[in-house]
C-alpha positions as CSV (number, residue, x, y, z in Angstrom):
1,M,-5.9,-3.0,2.7
2,K,-4.4,-0.7,0.2
3,P,-2.5,2.3,1.4
4,I,-3.7,5.9,1.0
5,K,-1.7,7.7,-1.8
6,T,-1.3,11.2,-0.6
7,T,0.0,14.0,-2.4
8,Y,2.2,17.2,-1.3
9,N,1.2,20.3,-3.1
10,W,4.3,22.9,-3.0
11,R,2.2,25.5,-4.3
12,F,-0.1,26.8,-1.2
13,G,-1.1,29.9,-3.0
14,A,-2.9,28.2,-5.4
15,I,-4.7,26.0,-3.1
16,A,-5.4,28.8,-0.6
17,A,-7.3,30.8,-3.1
18,D,-9.9,27.5,-3.7
19,L,-9.7,26.5,-0.2
20,P,-8.9,29.5,2.3
21,E,-9.9,27.2,5.3
22,I,-6.1,26.0,5.0
23,T,-4.6,29.4,6.2
24,R,-1.8,29.2,8.2
25,Q,-2.7,32.0,11.0
26,D,-2.8,29.2,13.7
27,G,0.3,27.4,13.1
28,G,0.8,24.6,10.4
29,S,-1.8,23.2,8.2
30,L,-2.6,19.9,7.1
31,L,-4.4,18.7,3.7
32,L,-5.1,14.8,2.9
33,Y,-5.4,13.9,-0.5
34,I,-7.7,10.6,-0.6
35,Q,-8.2,8.6,-3.5
36,T,-11.3,6.8,-3.7
37,K,-13.4,4.5,-5.9
38,E,-17.2,5.6,-6.4
39,I,-16.5,9.3,-5.8
40,R,-20.1,10.4,-6.5
41,K,-21.6,7.7,-4.4
42,L,-19.4,8.9,-1.6
43,H,-20.1,12.5,-1.8
44,D,-23.7,11.8,-2.1
45,Q,-23.5,9.5,1.2
46,I,-21.8,12.5,3.3
47,K,-22.7,15.7,1.8
48,D,-25.4,16.5,4.3
49,K,-23.4,15.0,7.1
50,V,-20.3,17.1,6.9
51,N,-19.0,20.6,6.1
52,V,-18.5,20.4,2.2
53,V,-15.9,23.3,1.5
54,K,-15.5,22.7,-2.3
55,G,-18.0,20.8,-4.0
56,L,-17.8,17.7,-6.3
57,E,-15.8,18.6,-9.6
58,K,-13.4,17.9,-12.2
59,A,-9.8,19.2,-11.7
60,F,-7.9,20.4,-14.7
61,Y,-5.7,17.4,-14.4
62,G,-8.5,14.7,-14.8
63,A,-9.3,13.9,-11.2
64,T,-13.0,14.2,-9.8
65,E,-12.8,15.5,-6.4
66,F,-14.4,17.2,-3.3
67,S,-13.1,18.4,0.0
68,I,-14.7,18.6,3.3
69,Q,-13.3,20.1,6.7
70,D,-13.3,17.7,9.5
71,I,-14.2,18.3,13.3
72,N,-10.6,19.3,13.9
73,G,-10.5,21.7,11.2
74,Y,-8.4,19.7,8.9
75,I,-9.2,19.5,5.0
76,L,-9.9,16.5,3.3
77,T,-9.9,16.1,-0.2
78,F,-11.4,12.9,-1.9
79,A,-10.5,11.8,-5.5
80,E,-11.1,9.7,-8.4
81,D,-9.3,9.6,-11.5
82,E,-12.1,8.9,-13.9
């Protein structure tokens, strides 16, 4: 099994504009950035079963990604370098 690559983004303000669900009013926040393959297939498989907070889109740095909020309120961002 390959390790999951995670990325810490120190520009909280920039991310918060796109994902207001990560506010820090109730303590800390956690963002997980998960690189995957076949992102469009994954998105299609789960989009109607989860809370999608940011739809499938191509980011300025080249990754195609989308974000969901899990049942504990954490934001999970799935990405693929296409």
